[in-house]
C-alpha positions in Angstrom: 0.4 -3.4 -19.8 0.5 -7.0 -21.0 3.7 -6.2 -22.9 5.2 -4.7 -19.8 4.4 -7.9 -17.9 5.9 -10.1 -20.7 9.0 -8.0 -20.8 9.4 -8.1 -17.0 9.0 -11.9 -17.0 11.6 -12.2 -19.7 14.1 -10.2 -17.6 13.2 -12.1 -14.5 13.7 -15.5 -16.2 16.4 -14.5 -18.7 14.2 -15.6 -21.5 15.5 -14.1 -24.8 17.4 -11.4 -22.8 20.1 -11.4 -20.2 18.5 -12.1 -16.8 18.3 -8.9 -14.9 16.2 -8.6 -11.7 16.3 -4.8 -11.3 15.0 -4.4 -14.9 12.3 -7.0 -14.2 11.2 -5.1 -11.1 11.2 -1.8 -13.1 8.8 -3.3 -15.6 6.6 -4.9 -12.9 6.5 -1.5 -11.2 5.3 0.2 -14.4 2.5 -2.4 -14.8 1.6 -2.1 -11.1 1.2 1.7 -11.4 -1.2 1.1 -14.3 -3.3 -0.9 -11.8 -2.2 -4.4 -12.9 -2.8 -6.8 -10.1 -0.3 -9.3 -11.6 2.3 -6.5 -11.8 1.7 -5.5 -8.1 1.9 -9.2 -7.1 5.3 -9.7 -8.8 6.5 -6.4 -7.4 5.4 -7.5 -3.9 7.2 -10.8 -4.3 10.4 -9.0 -5.3 10.3 -6.9 -2.1 9.4 -10.0 0.0 12.5 -11.9 -1.3 14.8 -9.0 -1.8 15.2 -9.9 -5.5 16.0 -6.8 -7.7 15.2 -4.5 -4.8 16.2 -4.3 -1.1 14.3 -6.8 1.0 11.4 -4.9 2.6 8.5 -6.9 3.9 6.4 -3.9 4.8 6.7 -2.6 1.2 5.8 -6.2 0.0 2.7 -6.2 2.2 1.7 -2.8 0.7 2.0 -4.1 -2.8 0.1 -7.4 -1.9 -2.7 -5.1 -0.6 -2.7 -3.0 -3.8 -2.8 -6.2 -5.9 -5.8 -7.4 -4.0 -7.6 -4.0 -4.4 -6.9 -4.0 -8.1 -7.7 -7.7 -8.9 -11.0 -8.8 -10.2 -13.1 -10.5 -7.6 -12.6 -14.3 -7.4 -9.6 -14.1 -9.8 -6.4 -16.0 -9.3 -4.6 -12.8 -8.5 -7.1 -11.8 -5.8 -6.7 -15.2 -4.2 -3.0 -15.2 -4.4 -2.8 -11.7 -2.9 -5.1 -12.6 -0.1 -3.1 -15.7 0.7 0.2 -13.9 0.7 -1.2 -11.1 2.9 -2.4 -13.7 5.4 1.1 -15.2 5.5 2.7 -11.8 5.8 0.4 -10.9 8.8 1.9 -13.8 10.6 5.4 -12.5 10.0 5.0 -8.8 10.6 4.1 -6.8 13.7 0.7 -5.1 13.7 2.3 -1.6 13.6 4.1 -2.4 10.4 0.9 -3.9 8.9 -1.0 -0.7 9.8 1.8 1.4 8.2 1.7 -0.6 5.0 -2.1 -0.3 4.9 -2.0 3.4 5.3 0.6 3.9 2.5 -1.4 1.6 0.2 -4.6 3.6 1.0 -2.8 6.9 0.2 -1.5 5.4 -3.1 -5.0 4.2 -4.1 -6.5 7.6 -3.4 -3.8 9.3 -5.6 -4.6 6.9 -8.5 -8.3 7.5 -8.5 
């Protein structure tokens, strides 16, 4: 997983490879599916900004929630996920937040 995150960052920044947002997202997604809080945070950011994937703030919220669930308590990732979720709650209607929470819960159940 650490190698996936390094490769994703290289593609995101164009460091040693040609910059390629869709490839970066692909590697962040792989790390996120392996329960990496950092991978889930980066994937959420990509959805929030529409960078490498279509802009989808509900999907972003879902991945911020998954990042928070998978982060170690009191870690930087947990704090960042909580802050970004608080901001997203200000921007999204309650119905979309509820949908994102449901989808995240279903995903977590599948991974257990």
